[in-house]
N, C-alpha and C positions, 0 to 999 in steps of 0.2 A: 692151745698148745702151740699151733704154728706161729702165732705172733711172738710167743716166747722163744722158740727155737730161732726165729729170725733175729731177735734181738741179741740172743747170745752169740750168734754170728758177728753181729755188728761189734759187740763188746770185745770179741776176739781180738779184731784189728786195733782197737784202742788200748786195750790191755797189753796186747803183744808189743806194741810201740813203746808204751811205758816200761814194760818188763825189759824190753830190748835195750832202752836207753841205761837202766840201772845195770843190766848185764855188761854193756859196753864199759861202764866205769868200773865194774868189778874186774873185768879183764885187764883193763888198763892198769889199775891199781895192783892187780896180783903179779904183775911182771911177767916177762917173756923169757927170761933165761932158764935153762935147764941146770939141774944141780946134780952132781954124780953122774950115775948111770940112767937117771930118770929124766924124761922128757915131759914137757906139759902138752896136754892135748885138750881140745874143747869141741863139744859137740852142742847144737841148738835145736829144740823141738817146740813145736807150735800145737801140740795135741791134747794138752791137759788143762784142766781148770781155767779155760778162757783166758790163757797167757802164755806167755813165752818161757821155757824152760832152758836154762843155760848149765851144762854139766862141765865142769873142768876138773882135771886130775893129772897128777904126776905118775908116769908109768914107764917101764922099760921099753915097751913097743907099742906101736898103733894097734897090733892085734890084742895085746892085753888090755888096752883102753876100751877098745871095741866091745870087748867081752862084758866089762863092767858097763859100759853104756847100755848094751842090750838089756842086761839084768835090770838097769835103772828104768828103763822105758816099760819092761814088762810091769814092774812094781807100780810106777805112777799110772799106767793104763788101768791097772786093776783098782787102785784107789779112785780114780777118776769116775769109772762105771759105777762103783759101789756107792759112792757119796753124791752121785747126780740126783737132782732134784726135778729135772725137766725131761730127762730122755730114759725110754725103755731100752734095754738090751736083751736080746734072746739068752734065755738061759740063766739070767742074773736078776736076783730079787736086790733091789737097791733102796735108797732113801726115798725115791719116787714110789716105788712099790708099797712102802710103808705108809706113806701120805694117801695113796690111792685107795688103801684099806683102813683108813681111820674109822673107827666105830663099828667095823665089819668083822674083822678077825685079826689074830696075830700072824704076822709074817714071819717065817723062817729065813734067817739072813745068815751070811758070812760071819765069822767071828771078828772080822776086821771092822765091820759095823758095830756090832756089840762093843768092842774095845773103845771105838771113837765116842759112842754115847755115853758110855761109862765115864769116860774122861770129861765129856762135856757136862754131864750132871754134877761131877765133882768140882768143875770149875764154876758152876753155876751157884753151888753152895759156898765156895771159898770166897767168891766174889760179891756175896749177897745179891745175886741175880743180875749182875751188871753184864753178863753175857749169857744169853739164853737161846739155844738152838730149837725151842719149842714156840718161838714167836713168829713163825711163818706166816700165820694169819695177818699180821701186821705188816711184816716186811713185804708181802706179796702185794699190799695195796700201794706202798711207795714204789715198788718195782714197776708196776703197772703204769703209775703216772709219769715215772721216768721214761718208760719206754715210749708213752704217748706223746711226752714232750720232745723226744729225739727224732720221733717221725713227724710231728706237727707241732712245731715250737709255738705257733699262734694259739694253741689250744692248751698250752701248759697249765696245770693246776696242781694243787697239793691235795691229798685225802682229806675228806671232810672229818672234823672233830667226832661227830656222831659214828661214822664208819670206823675210825680207829678205835673208839671206845667199846664198840661192839666186838671188833676183831680181838682186843685185848681181853676179852672174857674167855678166850679159847688159846691161852699159852700158859697154862700152869703144867710146869714141868713134872708134876706128879701124875699126870696123865699119861705119861711115857712109861709104859710097863715093859720092863727089859726082864727076860726070863733066860738067863745065861745057861741053864741046864737044858732047856728046850731049845736054845739058840733062836728065841723069837722076840720081836718087838711089836707092840701093839699101842696104838693111840686110843686111849678110852673115849677120848672126845671126837665126835665124828667131824667137828668143824675145826679141828686142830691140824697143823702141818708143820713138819721139820724144815728147818732152814739151817744147813751145817756150814754155812758160807764163812763164819767167823773164826772155824776150827778145822775145816776139813783140809785146807791145802797144806797147813803148817803141819799137821798131824801126818799127811801123807809123806812130806818131805822128810819129816823125822824117821818114821818107819822105814822109808826107802834107804836113808843112809845107814841105819842099823843093819840092813839087810846086806848092804854093800860091805860094811866093815866085817860082818860075820864071813863073808866071802874072801875076805883078805885085803880089801883097798884100804889104803892107810892115809893117803894125802889127797883131798878132794874138796870141792866146794859146789854144792848144788843151790841154784837160785831159781826158784820157780816165782817169777813175777814180783821179786821183792821179798819173798819169804826165803832168807838165805841162811843155809846150815854149813858150817865149815868143819871137815872131818880131819882131825890131826892138825899139822902144820906142814908148810912147804919144805922140801928137802933143804937143808942148812939151816933150819931151825926158825925162819920167819914166819909170822903168822900170815893168814889169809886177809887182805885189805879189801874192804868194801866201802861204798860211798852212801852217806846219809842224805837222802833227797831233800832238796830245798822245797817247801811247800808252795812257794811263789813260783809258779810255772812260766812266769814272764821274766823272771830275774835272769840277769846275765850269767850268775852262777848257778849252775844245775844241783850242785852237790854242796851242802854246807860244811861237812866233815868227812874224814876218813876214820873208819873204825878197824882195829886189827883183832882178828876172831882165831881161835885156837879151839877146836872141839866145842864150838858154841854156835848159837843161832841169833840172828838179828830179825826182827819183824817190825814194820811200822805200819801203823793205820793212820790215814791222812785224809783230809777233805778234798784233796786234789785227784783222787783215785777215779771216783764215779760221782757224778753231780749233774744236776740241771738247774735251770733259772725259771723262776715266776715272778714276774713283774720286778724285774732287777735283782730279786733276792735268790741267792744260790743255796740249794738244798743238796747236801751230801748224801752218801749212802749208809753212814753209820747211825743207825736209829737208836736212841736213848730209850731202854725198856720202861722207864718210869714217865718221861715226857711223851713217849711214843711218836717222837719225831726227832730230827737232828737237832743238835746244838752247837753253839759257836765258841764253846769254852776254849778249845784247842784247835790248831791248825794240823798237829800231828803228834802222836806218841809212839816213841821207838822203845822197844824192849829188847834187851840182851839177856840171854840165859842159855844153859846148856841144851835145853830141849825145844825144838822147833814148834811142836804142837802147844807146849804150854806158852811159848812167845806169842803165838798167833792168837790164842784166847785172851791172854792178859793184855794184848795191844788194844783189843776191843773194849775189855772190861774197864781198864784204867782211863781209856778215853771218855767212858761214861761215869767217871767219878770226879768229884770235886777236887781241886788240886791238892789241898792239904789232906784229904782223906786217901788220894791216890798214892801220894809221897809216903804216907805212914804205911799204908799196905805194902808197897814196893820193899820199903825197909824192913819190913817184918819176914820177907822171903829170903831164905837163903840161896845165894847165888844168882839173884836177879837184879838187875840193874834198868833203870829207865831215863829217857830223856823227853821232855815236854816242850814243844812249841805253841806258846799261848796264842789266843786270838790276836793279841797286839803285837806278835812277833818276838815277844821276849821269850827267853829259854830258862829252863830249870831242869836239874839234873838230881838223880838220887846219889847218895854219897860216894859210890864207886864207879859211877859210869864214866868219868873223864879220864881214868886210867887206860881205858880202851881206845880212846881217841888219837889219831894221828894227824899230822898236817894234810 
C-alpha cells in the first residue's frame, strides 16, 4: 500500500502538469474580457483525482464566485474520497472498502457510489464490455509494472501472459452485487477488485456541475485534468473554447484544434497520458479488456456529448473498439460525437464532430 501511495504522489506531479497545460489553453481560448456586469474568475486546485482542477466562471463579484468555488471543492472532495481505490478515510466507506471486503461481506456505501456503479454497469452492457470497472485484478498488474518501471527503469517489464489470464478470471461484472434498497455493494468473487478510473473523474465532474447549476451558477467551465464540462455559455452568447491535445508531446503545436462547447463535455483518452517503456516499446495505461494489454490502434479518442460521465466512459470504450465498429457505435448515439487520431496519425470524425471545431 505504501508503494502505491508513493506512486500516486508521483503521478500527481505529472498529471497536474499535463492538466495545467490543458487548463492554460482553456483559459487562453476562453478569453479575458468581461461581458455586461459579470466578470471572469478562475481558481486552480491540486487536490482530487491526481490531477489539477481548473474552475472558471462568470459572476458579478469575487464573493459570488468564491461561494461557488467552495461548493465545487466540497463536491469534488466528496467524490474523490468515495471513489478512491488506494486510501482509507475516517468515517468513509469507499471503493477501497468494497475491494477490501471482496468475498467477505456487503459494504454499506453512500448513494453516490451506488449511482456511479449503476452507470458503469450500464456502460459495460451498452459497449459490449469495452469499459469494465470490475477488471481491477488485471489493471493492478499493469499498475504495479508501471510503478516498478518508473522507480527502476532498468527492471521494466510487462505482466506475464499467465498472470494476466489468471487475473482475467476475476473480472466478471456479474459478481458485482448492488443492492440499492440496502445501499450495499458486494464483490462475490474474493479475488475481484474494482477500478473506477475510466469513469469516476468524468462522473464526479458531471455531478458537481449539476449541483452548481441547481445552486444558480449559469456560466462556467470545470476542467479536471482534461475532463472538461461547460455550463451554459459565456456572457454575450459565445461558447466556451477548449483545446484538443496533440498526442505527439514532442510536436511544436501542443493543440491540434479548438472546440466550442455549450452545455457539453469533452473528454479525451490518449496514449500520451500515462505510459512506460520496456525494451523500447511504449505501454500506455488503457488496457483492452479482450487483449488484456494496451493496443496501438489509436493515439487518442475524443468524445463530445452533454454528459461528462458518459463522455469519460465512452472515450475508454471507443478506444477499445475497432474503427468501423466504434464509428457505427457513436453514430447510433444521440448527441454524441467523436474524433479518432489513429496510430499512423490520420484523423477520423463522426458525422457531426467538425461543427464543434474552431480555428
